[in-house]
Backbone as JSON, one array per atom type, in Angstrom:
{
  "sequence": "MATISDIRSGLIDKILAIKNKELLQALDQLIATTSSVSNIIEITSEQKIILEMSEEDIKNGKLISQEEMIKRNLEWLNEL",
  "N": [[0.84, -1.18, 0.0], [0.53, 2.22, -0.8], [2.28, 4.96, 0.66], [1.33, 8.03, 2.31], [3.08, 10.01, 1.54], [4.09, 8.94, -0.87], [1.75, 8.96, -2.43], [1.19, 11.71, -2.48], [3.49, 12.65, -3.82], [3.17, 11.4, -6.3], [0.8, 12.63, -7.15], [1.66, 15.29, -7.37], [3.53, 15.06, -9.45], [1.79, 14.35, -11.55], [0.14, 16.62, -11.65], [1.98, 18.58, -12.37], [2.38, 17.86, -14.99], [0.08, 18.57, -16.29], [-1.43, 20.59, -18.74], [-3.73, 21.9, -19.25], [-5.53, 24.68, -18.52], [-8.14, 25.1, -17.45], [-8.68, 22.64, -16.24], [-6.7, 22.61, -14.26], [-7.58, 24.81, -12.75], [-10.03, 23.78, -11.87], [-9.15, 21.62, -10.32], [-7.76, 23.07, -8.37], [-9.87, 24.46, -7.18], [-11.35, 22.28, -6.19], [-9.54, 21.19, -4.32], [-9.28, 23.37, -2.58], [-11.88, 23.56, -1.62], [-12.33, 21.06, -0.34], [-10.35, 21.08, 1.62], [-11.23, 22.98, 3.34], [-13.38, 21.95, 4.59], [-15.12, 21.23, 7.52], [-14.57, 19.18, 10.42], [-16.55, 19.06, 12.21], [-19.52, 17.74, 13.37], [-22.88, 18.19, 12.86], [-25.65, 17.79, 14.99], [-29.02, 16.69, 15.45], [-31.75, 18.17, 17.32], [-33.16, 16.17, 18.58], [-31.28, 14.1, 18.67], [-29.47, 15.26, 20.38], [-30.97, 15.37, 22.75], [-31.25, 12.62, 23.28], [-28.56, 11.94, 23.73], [-28.09, 13.47, 26.03], [-29.85, 12.19, 27.78], [-28.6, 9.72, 27.9], [-26.2, 10.41, 29.16], [-27.22, 11.11, 31.66], [-28.19, 8.61, 32.49], [-25.73, 7.28, 32.76], [-24.54, 8.8, 34.82], [-26.31, 8.13, 36.88], [-25.83, 5.48, 37.23], [-27.18, 3.63, 35.69], [-26.51, 1.24, 34.04], [-25.59, -1.54, 31.94], [-23.74, -4.54, 31.36], [-21.83, -5.44, 28.42], [-22.06, -8.15, 27.9], [-24.49, -8.75, 29.21], [-26.22, -7.22, 27.65], [-26.01, -8.53, 25.18], [-27.1, -11.0, 25.94], [-29.75, -10.19, 26.55], [-30.55, -9.29, 24.03], [-30.44, -11.66, 22.54], [-32.4, -13.16, 23.86], [-34.63, -11.6, 23.24], [-34.66, -11.85, 20.46], [-35.23, -14.57, 20.23], [-37.84, -14.62, 21.03], [-39.26, -13.76, 18.89]],
  "CA": [[0.0, 0.0, 0.0], [1.33, 3.43, -0.93], [2.25, 5.87, 1.79], [0.81, 9.37, 1.99], [4.15, 10.7, 0.81], [4.1, 8.4, -2.24], [0.56, 9.46, -3.13], [1.4, 13.14, -2.68], [4.51, 12.83, -4.87], [2.55, 11.02, -7.57], [-0.13, 13.69, -7.56], [2.44, 16.46, -7.79], [4.07, 14.75, -10.78], [0.69, 14.41, -12.51], [-0.3, 18.02, -11.77], [3.01, 19.3, -13.13], [2.27, 17.49, -16.41], [-1.18, 19.09, -16.85], [-1.3, 21.85, -19.49], [-5.07, 22.46, -19.38], [-5.77, 25.69, -17.48], [-9.44, 24.86, -16.81], [-8.53, 21.47, -15.38], [-5.93, 23.04, -13.1], [-8.46, 25.65, -11.94], [-11.0, 22.9, -11.24], [-8.43, 20.92, -9.26], [-7.49, 24.05, -7.33], [-11.14, 24.69, -6.48], [-11.68, 21.05, -5.46], [-8.66, 21.09, -3.16], [-9.63, 24.45, -1.65], [-13.18, 23.23, -1.01], [-12.21, 19.92, 0.56], [-9.49, 21.38, 2.76], [-11.92, 23.87, 4.27], [-14.5, 21.23, 5.19], [-14.92, 21.06, 8.95], [-14.83, 17.86, 10.97], [-17.62, 19.19, 13.18], [-20.74, 17.09, 12.93], [-24.08, 18.79, 13.41], [-26.64, 16.81, 15.4], [-30.37, 17.23, 15.58], [-32.15, 18.38, 18.71], [-33.54, 14.86, 19.1], [-30.05, 13.38, 18.99], [-28.9, 15.9, 21.58], [-31.78, 14.91, 23.89], [-30.89, 11.23, 23.54], [-27.22, 11.95, 24.33], [-28.23, 13.97, 27.39], [-30.48, 11.11, 28.54], [-27.57, 8.71, 28.09], [-25.29, 10.92, 30.18], [-27.94, 10.99, 32.94], [-28.16, 7.19, 32.84], [-24.37, 6.97, 33.21], [-24.38, 9.42, 36.14], [-27.16, 7.43, 37.84], [-25.44, 4.08, 37.3], [-28.11, 2.78, 34.94], [-25.69, 0.62, 33.02], [-25.49, -2.99, 31.92], [-22.54, -4.97, 30.66], [-21.99, -5.88, 27.03], [-22.53, -9.53, 27.95], [-25.91, -8.71, 29.55], [-26.93, -6.7, 26.48], [-26.07, -9.62, 24.21], [-28.07, -11.96, 26.47], [-31.09, -9.62, 26.36], [-30.85, -9.28, 22.59], [-30.71, -13.04, 22.12], [-33.72, -13.52, 24.4], [-35.62, -10.87, 22.46], [-34.71, -12.47, 19.13], [-35.86, -15.89, 20.36], [-39.26, -14.41, 21.22], [-39.88, -13.41, 17.6]],
  "C": [[0.89, 1.25, 0.0], [1.2, 4.3, 0.31], [1.67, 7.21, 1.35], [1.83, 10.14, 1.18], [4.23, 10.24, -0.64], [2.93, 8.95, -3.06], [0.73, 10.93, -3.46], [2.4, 13.39, -3.82], [3.95, 12.48, -6.24], [1.59, 12.07, -8.08], [0.6, 14.93, -8.06], [3.0, 16.24, -9.19], [2.98, 14.88, -11.85], [0.22, 15.84, -12.72], [0.7, 18.82, -12.59], [2.92, 19.01, -14.63], [1.02, 18.06, -17.07], [-0.93, 20.44, -17.52], [-2.64, 22.58, -19.59], [-5.38, 23.38, -18.2], [-7.07, 25.44, -16.72], [-9.38, 23.67, -15.85], [-7.77, 21.84, -14.1], [-6.78, 23.93, -12.17], [-9.5, 24.8, -11.2], [-10.36, 22.11, -10.1], [-8.15, 21.85, -8.08], [-8.74, 24.3, -6.49], [-11.53, 23.47, -5.65], [-10.83, 20.94, -4.19], [-9.0, 22.16, -2.13], [-10.93, 24.13, -0.91], [-13.04, 22.11, 0.01], [-11.33, 20.21, 1.76], [-10.16, 22.3, 3.76], [-13.12, 23.21, 4.94], [-14.17, 20.94, 6.65], [-15.22, 19.62, 9.37], [-15.93, 17.91, 12.02], [-18.89, 18.59, 12.59], [-21.92, 17.75, 13.63], [-25.05, 17.68, 13.8], [-27.99, 17.48, 15.56], [-30.69, 17.43, 17.05], [-32.56, 17.07, 19.35], [-32.31, 14.05, 19.5], [-29.4, 13.95, 20.24], [-29.65, 15.45, 22.83], [-31.39, 13.48, 24.27], [-29.51, 11.15, 24.19], [-27.27, 12.44, 25.77], [-28.87, 12.92, 28.3], [-29.45, 10.01, 28.85], [-26.59, 9.14, 29.18], [-25.93, 10.84, 31.57], [-27.94, 9.54, 33.41], [-26.79, 6.8, 33.39], [-24.15, 7.53, 34.61], [-25.14, 8.67, 37.22], [-26.86, 5.94, 37.93], [-26.37, 3.13, 36.59], [-27.38, 2.18, 33.74], [-25.83, -0.89, 33.08], [-24.25, -3.35, 31.11], [-22.86, -5.35, 29.22], [-22.55, -7.3, 26.99], [-24.03, -9.57, 28.26], [-26.73, -8.2, 28.37], [-27.07, -7.77, 25.41], [-27.11, -10.65, 24.64], [-29.5, -11.46, 26.25], [-31.49, -9.63, 24.89], [-31.19, -10.67, 22.09], [-32.07, -13.5, 22.63], [-34.83, -12.86, 23.58], [-35.78, -11.51, 21.08], [-35.42, -13.82, 19.17], [-37.36, -15.77, 20.57], [-39.98, -14.13, 19.91], [-40.43, -14.6, 16.88]]
}
């Protein structure tokens, strides 16, 4: 698998060979757009409520183990 450095070098070589001005402008715009994209994820108000409810459950010790959750899921599936 190619490293980031290998990929970057290959792209630079290919870009240097391009003579088409419109293509270079399009590539420039694409790179500018993607590099300014934020990693912040917007959540809905409903999702925020659910996360707050989960935090309350954690604070109040309303937790079960992964093993218990698997057991409950299997029991539920067997009831279907």
